[in-house]
C-alpha positions, 0 to 999 in steps of 0.5 A: 300368632296374631295372623293365625288367630285373626285368620281362624276368626275370620274364618269362623266369621265368614262360615257365620255369615255365608250361613253355609257352614253346618256339618254336612258331609260334602257327600250327603245331598243339601236341602233346597234351604240350604242352597237357598241360603247360599244362594241369598248370603252369595254376595257377603260371602264371596266379600268376607272370602275376598277380604280374608284372601286380601288380608292373607297375602302380606300375613303370608309374606311377613310369616314366611320372612320371619320363619327364613329368618329364623332358619338363615340368620339364626339356625344356619349361622349358630349350627354352622360356627358350632360345628366349625368349632368342633362341638357335637351339634347333632341335635341342633343340626336334626331340629334345624332339619325338620324346621327347613323341611317344615317351612318347605311344607308350609309354603307349599300348603299356603300355595295351594290355600291361596289358589283354593281360596282365589278359586272360591272367590271367583265362584259364582255360588248363585249358579254353581251354591253346592260347587262354591261350598264344596270349594269353601270346605275345601279352602277352610280344610287348606288354611287349617293345614297351613295354621297346623304347619304354623304351630309346627314350626313354632314347636320347632323353635322352641325345640331348637332354643330348649336344645341350645339352652341344654347345649350351652349348660352341657358345653359351657361351664362356669369356666368359661370353655368346652368341657 
């Protein structure tokens, strides 16, 4: 969660530093003044984006490992043991499956974001200010997609937790056995 907050703050800061983030629709023509601001702030913007990009890699690696551990070491193992003991784990299995699907989307979205960010960082914003602006806008959208998927994963973890508690209440009474 901390890395997501830092990422959002970082992107906001880069937008402020860029001075190029007013609410322009990409299809509208940018003014000469706006293009001049992009060119003036080019190196600072690229450096800021480069720093965000550099900080994102370890955050992604850590988050991805955590998400994988939740799936592989917790959800899959618990579902397997409960199914082996012949409990009805339909809800738990469905949530774990949704989680795995969302994790795959998260990985794909991050790869797309990383590629777009790398492209934006390496764009010459003095020669291509409009192209740079468009690439930064695409990066922002891709980053938001990664964030949304991280939120979905967190929600699925909470859902799974709630289902485990409900399962425990339903199947393990004070007598300590199957009901």
